[in-house]
All heavy atoms as TSV, in Angstrom:
chain	resi	resn	atom	element	x	y	z
A	1	MET	N	N	2.437	2.097	-13.656
A	1	MET	CA	C	1.019	1.884	-13.473
A	1	MET	C	C	0.275	1.903	-14.809
A	1	MET	O	O	-0.722	1.228	-14.940
A	1	MET	CB	C	0.443	2.945	-12.536
A	1	MET	CG	C	0.868	2.779	-11.087
A	1	MET	SD	S	0.361	1.198	-10.415
A	1	MET	CE	C	-1.303	1.543	-9.989
A	2	LYS	N	N	0.774	2.681	-15.766
A	2	LYS	CA	C	0.088	2.752	-17.052
A	2	LYS	C	C	0.010	1.400	-17.731
A	2	LYS	O	O	-0.930	1.119	-18.461
A	2	LYS	CB	C	0.781	3.748	-17.974
A	2	LYS	CG	C	0.610	5.184	-17.543
A	2	LYS	CD	C	1.339	6.120	-18.491
A	2	LYS	CE	C	1.230	7.546	-18.023
A	2	LYS	NZ	N	1.952	8.466	-18.902
A	3	LYS	N	N	1.015	0.545	-17.511
A	3	LYS	CA	C	1.046	-0.747	-18.184
A	3	LYS	C	C	0.135	-1.786	-17.530
A	3	LYS	O	O	-0.153	-2.800	-18.135
A	3	LYS	CB	C	2.477	-1.274	-18.247
A	3	LYS	CG	C	3.352	-0.459	-19.179
A	3	LYS	CD	C	4.725	-1.056	-19.269
A	3	LYS	CE	C	5.576	-0.244	-20.233
A	3	LYS	NZ	N	6.906	-0.822	-20.403
A	4	VAL	N	N	-0.279	-1.560	-16.288
A	4	VAL	CA	C	-1.117	-2.553	-15.617
A	4	VAL	C	C	-2.520	-2.045	-15.320
A	4	VAL	O	O	-3.267	-2.675	-14.591
A	4	VAL	CB	C	-0.462	-3.059	-14.304
A	4	VAL	CG1	C	0.825	-3.780	-14.580
A	4	VAL	CG2	C	-0.284	-1.937	-13.308
A	5	THR	N	N	-2.895	-0.903	-15.884
A	5	THR	CA	C	-4.233	-0.373	-15.683
A	5	THR	C	C	-4.907	-0.156	-17.025
A	5	THR	O	O	-4.272	-0.190	-18.073
A	5	THR	CB	C	-4.208	0.964	-14.916
A	5	THR	OG1	O	-3.469	1.925	-15.668
A	5	THR	CG2	C	-3.586	0.813	-13.541
A	6	THR	N	N	-6.210	0.087	-16.963
A	6	THR	CA	C	-6.964	0.402	-18.169
A	6	THR	C	C	-7.536	1.798	-18.023
A	6	THR	O	O	-7.741	2.285	-16.910
A	6	THR	CB	C	-8.110	-0.594	-18.392
A	6	THR	OG1	O	-8.951	-0.591	-17.242
A	6	THR	CG2	C	-7.583	-2.005	-18.618
A	7	PRO	N	N	-7.794	2.479	-19.154
A	7	PRO	CA	C	-8.366	3.826	-19.070
A	7	PRO	C	C	-9.721	3.800	-18.373
A	7	PRO	O	O	-10.469	2.836	-18.475
A	7	PRO	CB	C	-8.512	4.259	-20.528
A	7	PRO	CG	C	-7.646	3.332	-21.311
A	7	PRO	CD	C	-7.574	2.055	-20.526
A	8	GLY	N	N	-10.039	4.872	-17.695
A	8	GLY	CA	C	-11.322	4.970	-17.019
A	8	GLY	C	C	-11.282	6.066	-15.989
A	8	GLY	O	O	-10.278	6.743	-15.813
A	9	ALA	N	N	-12.380	6.222	-15.293
A	9	ALA	CA	C	-12.473	7.268	-14.281
A	9	ALA	C	C	-11.465	7.054	-13.158
A	9	ALA	O	O	-10.893	8.004	-12.647
A	9	ALA	CB	C	-13.885	7.321	-13.712
A	10	ASN	N	N	-11.256	5.799	-12.771
A	10	ASN	CA	C	-10.294	5.477	-11.721
A	10	ASN	C	C	-9.486	4.272	-12.164
A	10	ASN	O	O	-9.839	3.127	-11.849
A	10	ASN	CB	C	-10.996	5.203	-10.389
A	10	ASN	CG	C	-10.003	5.070	-9.257
A	10	ASN	OD1	O	-8.797	5.119	-9.460
A	10	ASN	ND2	N	-10.510	4.892	-8.048
A	11	PRO	N	N	-8.375	4.488	-12.879
A	11	PRO	CA	C	-7.598	3.365	-13.422
A	11	PRO	C	C	-7.103	2.388	-12.373
A	11	PRO	O	O	-6.932	1.207	-12.656
A	11	PRO	CB	C	-6.414	4.029	-14.125
A	11	PRO	CG	C	-6.688	5.472	-14.150
A	11	PRO	CD	C	-7.795	5.760	-13.204
A	12	ILE	N	N	-6.903	2.842	-11.139
A	12	ILE	CA	C	-6.415	1.958	-10.089
A	12	ILE	C	C	-7.424	0.841	-9.804
A	12	ILE	O	O	-7.062	-0.267	-9.428
A	12	ILE	CB	C	-6.083	2.749	-8.804
A	12	ILE	CG1	C	-5.003	3.792	-9.086
A	12	ILE	CG2	C	-5.644	1.817	-7.673
A	12	ILE	CD1	C	-3.698	3.235	-9.617
A	13	ASP	N	N	-8.717	1.119	-10.009
A	13	ASP	CA	C	-9.735	0.094	-9.804
A	13	ASP	C	C	-9.647	-1.018	-10.837
A	13	ASP	O	O	-10.239	-2.071	-10.676
A	13	ASP	CB	C	-11.138	0.703	-9.864
A	13	ASP	CG	C	-11.446	1.543	-8.639
A	13	ASP	OD1	O	-10.773	1.365	-7.602
A	13	ASP	OD2	O	-12.360	2.377	-8.724
A	14	GLU	N	N	-8.928	-0.788	-11.915
A	14	GLU	CA	C	-8.835	-1.749	-13.008
A	14	GLU	C	C	-7.457	-2.408	-13.092
A	14	GLU	O	O	-7.062	-2.876	-14.148
A	14	GLU	CB	C	-9.125	-1.037	-14.342
A	14	GLU	CG	C	-10.473	-0.346	-14.397
A	14	GLU	CD	C	-11.634	-1.334	-14.413
A	14	GLU	OE1	O	-11.467	-2.438	-14.958
A	14	GLU	OE2	O	-12.690	-0.982	-13.879
A	15	VAL	N	N	-6.725	-2.462	-11.989
A	15	VAL	CA	C	-5.378	-3.030	-11.990
A	15	VAL	C	C	-5.434	-4.506	-12.373
A	15	VAL	O	O	-6.267	-5.256	-11.874
A	15	VAL	CB	C	-4.710	-2.856	-10.615
A	15	VAL	CG1	C	-3.401	-3.628	-10.541
A	15	VAL	CG2	C	-4.470	-1.384	-10.323
A	16	VAL	N	N	-4.549	-4.895	-13.286
A	16	VAL	CA	C	-4.410	-6.300	-13.661
A	16	VAL	C	C	-3.381	-6.908	-12.723
A	16	VAL	O	O	-2.237	-6.471	-12.678
A	16	VAL	CB	C	-3.945	-6.437	-15.129
A	16	VAL	CG1	C	-3.674	-7.892	-15.464
A	16	VAL	CG2	C	-4.960	-5.821	-16.064
A	17	CYS	N	N	-3.779	-7.905	-11.971
A	17	CYS	CA	C	-2.868	-8.514	-11.002
A	17	CYS	C	C	-1.943	-9.513	-11.679
A	17	CYS	O	O	-2.353	-10.244	-12.566
A	17	CYS	CB	C	-3.648	-9.218	-9.904
A	17	CYS	SG	S	-4.506	-8.066	-8.829
A	18	ILE	N	N	-0.727	-9.517	-11.249
A	18	ILE	CA	C	0.265	-10.488	-11.696
A	18	ILE	C	C	0.765	-11.212	-10.462
A	18	ILE	O	O	1.167	-10.590	-9.485
A	18	ILE	CB	C	1.450	-9.793	-12.405
A	18	ILE	CG1	C	0.975	-9.082	-13.658
A	18	ILE	CG2	C	2.531	-10.807	-12.732
A	18	ILE	CD1	C	2.041	-8.259	-14.326
A	19	ASP	N	N	0.705	-12.522	-10.490
A	19	ASP	CA	C	1.229	-13.330	-9.393
A	19	ASP	C	C	2.613	-13.821	-9.783
A	19	ASP	O	O	2.761	-14.575	-10.739
A	19	ASP	CB	C	0.319	-14.533	-9.116
A	19	ASP	CG	C	-1.004	-14.130	-8.521
A	19	ASP	OD1	O	-1.034	-13.138	-7.770
A	19	ASP	OD2	O	-2.004	-14.810	-8.796
A	20	PHE	N	N	3.616	-13.363	-9.048
A	20	PHE	CA	C	4.971	-13.820	-9.292
A	20	PHE	C	C	5.168	-15.180	-8.653
A	20	PHE	O	O	4.615	-15.473	-7.597
A	20	PHE	CB	C	5.985	-12.832	-8.717
A	20	PHE	CG	C	6.073	-11.551	-9.482
A	20	PHE	CD1	C	5.404	-10.420	-9.048
A	20	PHE	CD2	C	6.829	-11.471	-10.637
A	20	PHE	CE1	C	5.487	-9.239	-9.759
A	20	PHE	CE2	C	6.918	-10.292	-11.348
A	20	PHE	CZ	C	6.251	-9.175	-10.908
A	21	ILE	N	N	5.974	-16.002	-9.286
A	21	ILE	CA	C	6.350	-17.296	-8.740
A	21	ILE	C	C	7.713	-17.103	-8.068
A	21	ILE	O	O	8.692	-16.777	-8.718
A	21	ILE	CB	C	6.446	-18.372	-9.855
A	21	ILE	CG1	C	5.182	-18.384	-10.715
A	21	ILE	CG2	C	6.760	-19.733	-9.255
A	21	ILE	CD1	C	3.898	-18.656	-9.974
A	22	TYR	N	N	7.748	-17.263	-6.767
A	22	TYR	CA	C	8.953	-17.023	-5.982
A	22	TYR	C	C	9.710	-18.314	-5.755
A	22	TYR	O	O	9.120	-19.382	-5.820
A	22	TYR	CB	C	8.564	-16.406	-4.640
A	22	TYR	CG	C	7.944	-15.036	-4.781
A	22	TYR	CD1	C	6.563	-14.881	-4.845
A	22	TYR	CD2	C	8.737	-13.904	-4.880
A	22	TYR	CE1	C	5.989	-13.635	-4.983
A	22	TYR	CE2	C	8.176	-12.649	-5.006
A	22	TYR	CZ	C	6.799	-12.520	-5.062
A	22	TYR	OH	O	6.249	-11.282	-5.200
A	23	PRO	N	N	10.984	-18.246	-5.418
A	23	PRO	CA	C	11.818	-17.047	-5.278
A	23	PRO	C	C	12.362	-16.594	-6.628
A	23	PRO	O	O	12.406	-17.359	-7.588
A	23	PRO	CB	C	12.972	-17.530	-4.398
A	23	PRO	CG	C	13.127	-18.968	-4.755
A	23	PRO	CD	C	11.733	-19.464	-5.070
A	24	PHE	N	N	12.751	-15.313	-6.660
A	24	PHE	CA	C	13.521	-14.782	-7.776
A	24	PHE	C	C	14.465	-13.719	-7.241
A	24	PHE	O	O	14.305	-13.242	-6.124
A	24	PHE	CB	C	12.647	-14.245	-8.920
A	24	PHE	CG	C	11.746	-13.100	-8.556
A	24	PHE	CD1	C	12.215	-11.798	-8.548
A	24	PHE	CD2	C	10.418	-13.328	-8.259
A	24	PHE	CE1	C	11.379	-10.742	-8.231
A	24	PHE	CE2	C	9.573	-12.281	-7.949
A	24	PHE	CZ	C	10.053	-10.982	-7.926
A	25	THR	N	N	15.472	-13.391	-8.035
A	25	THR	CA	C	16.501	-12.449	-7.622
A	25	THR	C	C	16.367	-11.153	-8.402
A	25	THR	O	O	16.116	-11.173	-9.602
A	25	THR	CB	C	17.900	-13.047	-7.857
A	25	THR	OG1	O	18.007	-14.251	-7.092
A	25	THR	CG2	C	19.013	-12.094	-7.445
A	26	VAL	N	N	16.516	-10.036	-7.701
A	26	VAL	CA	C	16.589	-8.736	-8.373
A	26	VAL	C	C	18.011	-8.207	-8.233
A	26	VAL	O	O	18.690	-8.460	-7.230
A	26	VAL	CB	C	15.579	-7.707	-7.802
A	26	VAL	CG1	C	14.161	-8.120	-8.085
A	26	VAL	CG2	C	15.776	-7.458	-6.331
A	27	TYR	N	N	18.450	-7.532	-9.262
A	27	TYR	CA	C	19.749	-6.857	-9.247
A	27	TYR	C	C	19.490	-5.393	-8.968
A	27	TYR	O	O	18.574	-4.793	-9.535
A	27	TYR	CB	C	20.467	-7.034	-10.583
A	27	TYR	CG	C	20.884	-8.464	-10.820
A	27	TYR	CD1	C	20.034	-9.370	-11.436
A	27	TYR	CD2	C	22.121	-8.921	-10.383
A	27	TYR	CE1	C	20.398	-10.693	-11.627
A	27	TYR	CE2	C	22.500	-10.244	-10.570
A	27	TYR	CZ	C	21.633	-11.120	-11.193
A	27	TYR	OH	O	22.001	-12.422	-11.372
A	28	ILE	N	N	20.302	-4.806	-8.097
A	28	ILE	CA	C	20.132	-3.415	-7.676
A	28	ILE	C	C	21.239	-2.578	-8.302
A	28	ILE	O	O	22.411	-2.974	-8.292
A	28	ILE	CB	C	20.182	-3.300	-6.145
A	28	ILE	CG1	C	19.184	-4.289	-5.519
A	28	ILE	CG2	C	19.899	-1.864	-5.695
A	28	ILE	CD1	C	19.433	-4.560	-4.049
A	29	TYR	N	N	20.852	-1.407	-8.851
A	29	TYR	CA	C	21.784	-0.515	-9.539
A	29	TYR	C	C	21.735	0.869	-8.915
A	29	TYR	O	O	20.687	1.321	-8.450
A	29	TYR	CB	C	21.418	-0.404	-11.022
A	29	TYR	CG	C	21.466	-1.725	-11.734
A	29	TYR	CD1	C	20.352	-2.548	-11.780
A	29	TYR	CD2	C	22.635	-2.169	-12.335
A	29	TYR	CE1	C	20.393	-3.774	-12.427
A	29	TYR	CE2	C	22.689	-3.394	-12.976
A	29	TYR	CZ	C	21.562	-4.186	-13.020
A	29	TYR	OH	O	21.611	-5.400	-13.650
A	30	ASP	N	N	22.891	1.562	-8.932
A	30	ASP	CA	C	22.934	2.940	-8.447
A	30	ASP	C	C	22.455	3.894	-9.541
A	30	ASP	O	O	22.028	3.463	-10.613
A	30	ASP	CB	C	24.321	3.310	-7.925
A	30	ASP	CG	C	25.402	3.359	-8.992
A	30	ASP	OD1	O	25.095	3.369	-10.200
A	30	ASP	OD2	O	26.591	3.399	-8.607
A	31	SER	N	N	22.547	5.189	-9.282
A	31	SER	CA	C	22.049	6.186	-10.229
A	31	SER	C	C	22.826	6.207	-11.540
A	31	SER	O	O	22.340	6.725	-12.546
A	31	SER	CB	C	22.069	7.579	-9.600
A	31	SER	OG	O	23.387	7.915	-9.218
A	32	ASN	N	N	24.020	5.619	-11.551
A	32	ASN	CA	C	24.817	5.524	-12.779
A	32	ASN	C	C	24.621	4.175	-13.481
A	32	ASN	O	O	25.366	3.835	-14.397
A	32	ASN	CB	C	26.302	5.721	-12.473
A	32	ASN	CG	C	26.578	7.103	-11.952
A	32	ASN	OD1	O	26.066	8.089	-12.475
A	32	ASN	ND2	N	27.367	7.192	-10.889
A	33	LEU	N	N	23.643	3.402	-13.000
A	33	LEU	CA	C	23.335	2.064	-13.514
A	33	LEU	C	C	24.467	1.062	-13.302
A	33	LEU	O	O	24.563	0.061	-14.003
A	33	LEU	CB	C	22.905	2.113	-14.982
A	33	LEU	CG	C	21.657	2.950	-15.262
A	33	LEU	CD1	C	21.344	2.944	-16.745
A	33	LEU	CD2	C	20.473	2.459	-14.450
A	34	ALA	N	N	25.307	1.340	-12.309
A	34	ALA	CA	C	26.349	0.392	-11.914
A	34	ALA	C	C	25.742	-0.582	-10.897
A	34	ALA	O	O	25.052	-0.165	-9.969
A	34	ALA	CB	C	27.533	1.122	-11.295
A	35	PRO	N	N	25.969	-1.886	-11.063
A	35	PRO	CA	C	25.406	-2.848	-10.105
A	35	PRO	C	C	26.000	-2.659	-8.712
A	35	PRO	O	O	27.203	-2.468	-8.567
A	35	PRO	CB	C	25.790	-4.201	-10.689
A	35	PRO	CG	C	26.801	-3.947	-11.748
A	35	PRO	CD	C	26.748	-2.508	-12.113
A	36	ILE	N	N	25.111	-2.683	-7.703
A	36	ILE	CA	C	25.575	-2.513	-6.323
A	36	ILE	C	C	25.131	-3.652	-5.417
A	36	ILE	O	O	25.497	-3.687	-4.246
A	36	ILE	CB	C	25.135	-1.162	-5.732
A	36	ILE	CG1	C	23.619	-1.010	-5.779
A	36	ILE	CG2	C	25.833	-0.013	-6.444
A	36	ILE	CD1	C	23.098	0.226	-5.054
A	37	GLY	N	N	24.337	-4.596	-5.938
A	37	GLY	CA	C	23.932	-5.711	-5.095
A	37	GLY	C	C	22.818	-6.525	-5.703
A	37	GLY	O	O	22.325	-6.226	-6.796
A	38	THR	N	N	22.433	-7.562	-4.983
A	38	THR	CA	C	21.317	-8.414	-5.373
A	38	THR	C	C	20.459	-8.670	-4.150
A	38	THR	O	O	20.911	-8.500	-3.009
A	38	THR	CB	C	21.782	-9.780	-5.932
A	38	THR	OG1	O	22.494	-10.470	-4.924
A	38	THR	CG2	C	22.630	-9.613	-7.180
A	39	GLN	N	N	19.231	-9.072	-4.394
A	39	GLN	CA	C	18.327	-9.436	-3.308
A	39	GLN	C	C	17.434	-10.560	-3.804
A	39	GLN	O	O	16.801	-10.431	-4.853
A	39	GLN	CB	C	17.470	-8.232	-2.907
A	39	GLN	CG	C	16.412	-8.522	-1.875
A	39	GLN	CD	C	16.967	-8.658	-0.478
A	39	GLN	OE1	O	17.836	-7.881	-0.092
A	39	GLN	NE2	N	16.485	-9.623	0.272
A	40	GLN	N	N	17.404	-11.670	-3.074
A	40	GLN	CA	C	16.482	-12.731	-3.411
A	40	GLN	C	C	15.173	-12.459	-2.692
A	40	GLN	O	O	15.154	-12.213	-1.485
A	40	GLN	CB	C	17.017	-14.107	-3.020
A	40	GLN	CG	C	16.082	-15.207	-3.494
A	40	GLN	CD	C	16.608	-16.598	-3.226
A	40	GLN	OE1	O	17.107	-16.884	-2.154
A	40	GLN	NE2	N	16.483	-17.454	-4.224
A	41	LEU	N	N	14.090	-12.481	-3.445
A	41	LEU	CA	C	12.768	-12.208	-2.895
A	41	LEU	C	C	11.966	-13.493	-2.852
A	41	LEU	O	O	11.990	-14.279	-3.800
A	41	LEU	CB	C	12.066	-11.143	-3.727
A	41	LEU	CG	C	12.830	-9.820	-3.805
A	41	LEU	CD1	C	12.211	-8.883	-4.823
A	41	LEU	CD2	C	12.905	-9.164	-2.443
A	42	THR	N	N	11.245	-13.694	-1.743
A	42	THR	CA	C	10.564	-14.967	-1.530
A	42	THR	C	C	9.053	-14.851	-1.412
A	42	THR	O	O	8.381	-15.856	-1.221
A	42	THR	CB	C	11.119	-15.660	-0.278
A	42	THR	OG1	O	10.932	-14.800	0.851
A	42	THR	CG2	C	12.595	-15.993	-0.437
A	43	GLY	N	N	8.510	-13.643	-1.510
A	43	GLY	CA	C	7.062	-13.494	-1.407
A	43	GLY	C	C	6.607	-12.078	-1.698
A	43	GLY	O	O	7.414	-11.145	-1.747
A	44	ASP	N	N	5.298	-11.922	-1.889
A	44	ASP	CA	C	4.721	-10.628	-2.239
A	44	ASP	C	C	4.992	-9.560	-1.183
A	44	ASP	O	O	5.304	-8.419	-1.515
A	44	ASP	CB	C	3.205	-10.747	-2.450
A	44	ASP	CG	C	2.841	-11.488	-3.720
A	44	ASP	OD1	O	3.669	-11.541	-4.654
A	44	ASP	OD2	O	1.709	-12.013	-3.787
A	45	ASN	N	N	4.839	-9.916	0.088
A	45	ASN	CA	C	5.066	-8.926	1.149
A	45	ASN	C	C	6.506	-8.442	1.155
A	45	ASN	O	O	6.772	-7.248	1.306
A	45	ASN	CB	C	4.688	-9.485	2.515
A	45	ASN	CG	C	3.200	-9.655	2.677
A	45	ASN	OD1	O	2.402	-9.036	1.979
A	45	ASN	ND2	N	2.802	-10.519	3.599
A	46	GLN	N	N	7.446	-9.365	0.976
A	46	GLN	CA	C	8.861	-8.985	0.940
A	46	GLN	C	C	9.144	-8.115	-0.278
A	46	GLN	O	O	9.860	-7.127	-0.181
A	46	GLN	CB	C	9.746	-10.226	0.941
A	46	GLN	CG	C	11.225	-9.877	1.014
A	46	GLN	CD	C	12.122	-11.095	0.848
A	46	GLN	OE1	O	11.746	-12.093	0.241
A	46	GLN	NE2	N	13.321	-11.002	1.396
A	47	PHE	N	N	8.583	-8.477	-1.439
A	47	PHE	CA	C	8.786	-7.694	-2.659
A	47	PHE	C	C	8.215	-6.290	-2.488
A	47	PHE	O	O	8.860	-5.297	-2.823
A	47	PHE	CB	C	8.144	-8.415	-3.838
A	47	PHE	CG	C	8.520	-7.887	-5.199
A	47	PHE	CD1	C	9.596	-7.041	-5.404
A	47	PHE	CD2	C	7.779	-8.265	-6.309
A	47	PHE	CE1	C	9.934	-6.580	-6.676
A	47	PHE	CE2	C	8.102	-7.811	-7.584
A	47	PHE	CZ	C	9.182	-6.964	-7.764
A	48	SER	N	N	7.022	-6.190	-1.942
A	48	SER	CA	C	6.397	-4.882	-1.726
A	48	SER	C	C	7.223	-4.022	-0.774
A	48	SER	O	O	7.456	-2.836	-1.028
A	48	SER	CB	C	4.986	-5.070	-1.174
A	48	SER	OG	O	4.362	-3.837	-0.965
A	49	ALA	N	N	7.683	-4.612	0.324
A	49	ALA	CA	C	8.514	-3.870	1.286
A	49	ALA	C	C	9.823	-3.440	0.641
A	49	ALA	O	O	10.282	-2.310	0.844
A	49	ALA	CB	C	8.785	-4.724	2.521
A	50	PHE	N	N	10.421	-4.327	-0.143
A	50	PHE	CA	C	11.663	-4.005	-0.833
A	50	PHE	C	C	11.469	-2.806	-1.761
A	50	PHE	O	O	12.242	-1.855	-1.742
A	50	PHE	CB	C	12.143	-5.226	-1.618
A	50	PHE	CG	C	13.314	-4.938	-2.517
A	50	PHE	CD1	C	14.596	-4.870	-2.006
A	50	PHE	CD2	C	13.129	-4.733	-3.871
A	50	PHE	CE1	C	15.681	-4.599	-2.836
A	50	PHE	CE2	C	14.200	-4.472	-4.709
A	50	PHE	CZ	C	15.480	-4.402	-4.190
A	51	LEU	N	N	10.408	-2.842	-2.573
A	51	LEU	CA	C	10.149	-1.734	-3.497
A	51	LEU	C	C	9.843	-0.438	-2.744
A	51	LEU	O	O	10.275	0.639	-3.149
A	51	LEU	CB	C	8.988	-2.080	-4.430
A	51	LEU	CG	C	9.266	-3.175	-5.450
A	51	LEU	CD1	C	7.992	-3.506	-6.218
A	51	LEU	CD2	C	10.384	-2.785	-6.397
A	52	GLY	N	N	9.122	-0.552	-1.634
A	52	GLY	CA	C	8.791	0.628	-0.834
A	52	GLY	C	C	10.004	1.277	-0.191
A	52	GLY	O	O	9.995	2.475	0.088
A	53	ASN	N	N	11.053	0.496	0.037
A	53	ASN	CA	C	12.269	1.019	0.667
A	53	ASN	C	C	13.397	1.295	-0.317
A	53	ASN	O	O	14.477	1.715	0.101
A	53	ASN	CB	C	12.759	0.040	1.738
A	53	ASN	CG	C	11.839	-0.002	2.924
A	53	ASN	OD1	O	11.426	1.020	3.436
A	53	ASN	ND2	N	11.488	-1.201	3.356
A	54	LEU	N	N	13.155	1.053	-1.599
A	54	LEU	CA	C	14.193	1.280	-2.597
A	54	LEU	C	C	14.411	2.786	-2.769
A	54	LEU	O	O	13.473	3.518	-3.078
A	54	LEU	CB	C	13.784	0.659	-3.940
A	54	LEU	CG	C	14.842	0.628	-5.029
A	54	LEU	CD1	C	15.963	-0.334	-4.669
A	54	LEU	CD2	C	14.214	0.226	-6.362
A	55	PRO	N	N	15.629	3.265	-2.529
A	55	PRO	CA	C	15.891	4.704	-2.691
A	55	PRO	C	C	15.585	5.167	-4.117
A	55	PRO	O	O	15.750	4.406	-5.078
A	55	PRO	CB	C	17.388	4.833	-2.382
A	55	PRO	CG	C	17.706	3.648	-1.526
A	55	PRO	CD	C	16.820	2.552	-2.052
A	56	ILE	N	N	15.158	6.402	-4.243
A	56	ILE	CA	C	14.757	6.940	-5.540
A	56	ILE	C	C	15.898	6.957	-6.551
A	56	ILE	O	O	15.673	6.906	-7.756
A	56	ILE	CB	C	14.126	8.340	-5.385
A	56	ILE	CG1	C	13.346	8.689	-6.637
A	56	ILE	CG2	C	15.171	9.378	-5.038
A	56	ILE	CD1	C	12.304	9.746	-6.438
A	57	ASN	N	N	17.139	6.985	-6.070
A	57	ASN	CA	C	18.290	7.024	-6.981
A	57	ASN	C	C	18.794	5.626	-7.346
A	57	ASN	O	O	19.847	5.493	-7.957
A	57	ASN	CB	C	19.422	7.854	-6.380
A	57	ASN	CG	C	19.972	7.253	-5.110
A	57	ASN	OD1	O	19.310	6.462	-4.441
A	57	ASN	ND2	N	21.190	7.625	-4.756
A	58	GLN	N	N	18.046	4.594	-6.961
A	58	GLN	CA	C	18.422	3.228	-7.320
A	58	GLN	C	C	17.346	2.614	-8.218
A	58	GLN	O	O	16.195	3.047	-8.209
A	58	GLN	CB	C	18.596	2.363	-6.072
A	58	GLN	CG	C	19.774	2.782	-5.231
A	58	GLN	CD	C	19.939	1.901	-4.001
A	58	GLN	OE1	O	19.149	1.008	-3.728
A	58	GLN	NE2	N	20.986	2.179	-3.239
A	59	SER	N	N	17.741	1.626	-8.996
A	59	SER	CA	C	16.803	0.906	-9.849
A	59	SER	C	C	17.092	-0.579	-9.744
A	59	SER	O	O	18.104	-0.987	-9.167
A	59	SER	CB	C	16.917	1.382	-11.296
A	59	SER	OG	O	18.219	1.170	-11.792
A	60	ILE	N	N	16.192	-1.380	-10.289
A	60	ILE	CA	C	16.365	-2.832	-10.224
A	60	ILE	C	C	16.084	-3.458	-11.579
A	60	ILE	O	O	15.449	-2.862	-12.444
A	60	ILE	CB	C	15.429	-3.485	-9.180
A	60	ILE	CG1	C	13.961	-3.285	-9.550
A	60	ILE	CG2	C	15.736	-2.987	-7.786
A	60	ILE	CD1	C	12.994	-4.150	-8.757
A	61	SER	N	N	16.585	-4.659	-11.738
A	61	SER	CA	C	16.166	-5.526	-12.833
A	61	SER	C	C	15.916	-6.896	-12.223
A	61	SER	O	O	16.469	-7.236	-11.177
A	61	SER	CB	C	17.222	-5.594	-13.941
A	61	SER	OG	O	18.371	-6.263	-13.507
A	62	ILE	N	N	15.057	-7.653	-12.864
A	62	ILE	CA	C	14.710	-8.972	-12.356
A	62	ILE	C	C	15.538	-10.019	-13.082
A	62	ILE	O	O	15.675	-9.980	-14.303
A	62	ILE	CB	C	13.205	-9.246	-12.533
A	62	ILE	CG1	C	12.401	-8.237	-11.721
A	62	ILE	CG2	C	12.862	-10.672	-12.120
A	62	ILE	CD1	C	10.903	-8.334	-11.906
A	63	SER	N	N	16.091	-10.941	-12.316
A	63	SER	CA	C	16.861	-12.030	-12.886
A	63	SER	C	C	15.922	-13.016	-13.571
A	63	SER	O	O	14.953	-13.471	-12.985
A	63	SER	CB	C	17.632	-12.734	-11.773
A	63	SER	OG	O	18.313	-13.857	-12.276
A	64	TYR	N	N	16.198	-13.294	-14.822
A	64	TYR	CA	C	15.366	-14.234	-15.577
A	64	TYR	C	C	16.012	-15.601	-15.574
A	64	TYR	O	O	17.214	-15.707	-15.404
A	64	TYR	CB	C	15.219	-13.736	-17.024
A	64	TYR	CG	C	14.340	-12.522	-17.111
A	64	TYR	CD1	C	14.873	-11.250	-17.046
A	64	TYR	CD2	C	12.973	-12.661	-17.238
A	64	TYR	CE1	C	14.051	-10.131	-17.103
A	64	TYR	CE2	C	12.159	-11.547	-17.312
A	64	TYR	CZ	C	12.700	-10.293	-17.227
A	64	TYR	OH	O	11.894	-9.197	-17.294
A	65	PRO	N	N	15.314	-16.684	-15.770
A	65	PRO	CA	C	13.885	-16.667	-16.122
A	65	PRO	C	C	13.018	-16.506	-14.869
A	65	PRO	O	O	13.407	-16.900	-13.785
A	65	PRO	CB	C	13.657	-18.049	-16.733
A	65	PRO	CG	C	14.660	-18.911	-16.046
A	65	PRO	CD	C	15.860	-18.017	-15.769
A	66	ILE	N	N	11.866	-15.901	-15.070
A	66	ILE	CA	C	10.852	-15.820	-14.027
A	66	ILE	C	C	9.566	-16.362	-14.615
A	66	ILE	O	O	9.412	-16.474	-15.838
A	66	ILE	CB	C	10.636	-14.378	-13.504
A	66	ILE	CG1	C	10.133	-13.466	-14.624
A	66	ILE	CG2	C	11.879	-13.837	-12.844
A	66	ILE	CD1	C	9.641	-12.119	-14.131
A	67	SER	N	N	8.651	-16.704	-13.757
A	67	SER	CA	C	7.338	-17.174	-14.197
A	67	SER	C	C	6.282	-16.295	-13.575
A	67	SER	O	O	6.411	-15.871	-12.429
A	67	SER	CB	C	7.106	-18.610	-13.753
A	67	SER	OG	O	8.050	-19.471	-14.306
A	68	THR	N	N	5.244	-15.990	-14.316
A	68	THR	CA	C	4.119	-15.228	-13.805
A	68	THR	C	C	2.829	-15.903	-14.239
A	68	THR	O	O	2.806	-16.635	-15.225
A	68	THR	CB	C	4.122	-13.776	-14.303
A	68	THR	OG1	O	4.017	-13.781	-15.732
A	68	THR	CG2	C	5.354	-13.030	-13.875
A	69	THR	N	N	1.777	-15.640	-13.504
A	69	THR	CA	C	0.468	-16.145	-13.852
A	69	THR	C	C	-0.526	-15.004	-13.713
A	69	THR	O	O	-0.612	-14.387	-12.653
A	69	THR	CB	C	0.042	-17.294	-12.900
A	69	THR	OG1	O	1.041	-18.309	-12.945
A	69	THR	CG2	C	-1.291	-17.871	-13.307
A	70	LEU	N	N	-1.242	-14.696	-14.787
A	70	LEU	CA	C	-2.269	-13.658	-14.732
A	70	LEU	C	C	-3.462	-14.174	-13.946
A	70	LEU	O	O	-3.650	-15.384	-13.791
A	70	LEU	CB	C	-2.699	-13.242	-16.131
A	70	LEU	CG	C	-1.623	-12.558	-16.965
A	70	LEU	CD1	C	-2.133	-12.307	-18.381
A	70	LEU	CD2	C	-1.195	-11.246	-16.320
A	71	ALA	N	N	-4.298	-13.262	-13.451
A	71	ALA	CA	C	-5.458	-13.637	-12.648
A	71	ALA	C	C	-6.380	-14.603	-13.375
A	71	ALA	O	O	-7.010	-15.457	-12.760
A	71	ALA	CB	C	-6.213	-12.384	-12.225
A	72	ASP	N	N	-6.432	-14.518	-14.710
A	72	ASP	CA	C	-7.323	-15.403	-15.474
A	72	ASP	C	C	-6.649	-16.717	-15.850
A	72	ASP	O	O	-7.165	-17.497	-16.636
A	72	ASP	CB	C	-7.854	-14.709	-16.710
A	72	ASP	CG	C	-6.772	-14.335	-17.711
A	72	ASP	OD1	O	-5.573	-14.627	-17.458
A	72	ASP	OD2	O	-7.117	-13.742	-18.739
A	73	GLY	N	N	-5.468	-16.956	-15.284
A	73	GLY	CA	C	-4.758	-18.207	-15.520
A	73	GLY	C	C	-3.792	-18.138	-16.647
A	73	GLY	O	O	-3.079	-19.040	-16.961
């Protein structure tokens, strides 16, 4: 959150939105950083649900190249 917010009384109100261009693939790693799978994501709702269900002992990396567009274009 620190990287997408600005200092202030309520940093969450200042979130910089990033629009991902779908689909893209994430690689899933266990707590030892060993790869355990992949998941192709096709939209914001799916990505949000995926992140919300990701166990705390797992991490991800995004398969590149990816494209993003900031809110200001």
